[in-house]
Steps between C-alpha positions, in 0.01 A plus 500: 500500500637843408497777757361847422583785735212744534614854578270544798471417865121485476399146597161536330657584166742209533216256580289627210777474240621168640154350450499621138855394412525172690337310212788613278764353731598834651567548870429862597687652795510853637819703481492524879546120524838545332608796712451755221403843631214698348591736220454871552199605293529869425284524186185706492289263291432131452461358151 
């Protein structure tokens, strides 16, 4: 199974994407599980 690192610490987002991607052989983990700090988000908009 391949591992996908999701750039979030939000457990709900990780659970939701894991349930969608598990059928494709992808193991979704949060960046926080790997000790990766959150990125500074300084932008004014979200696209």
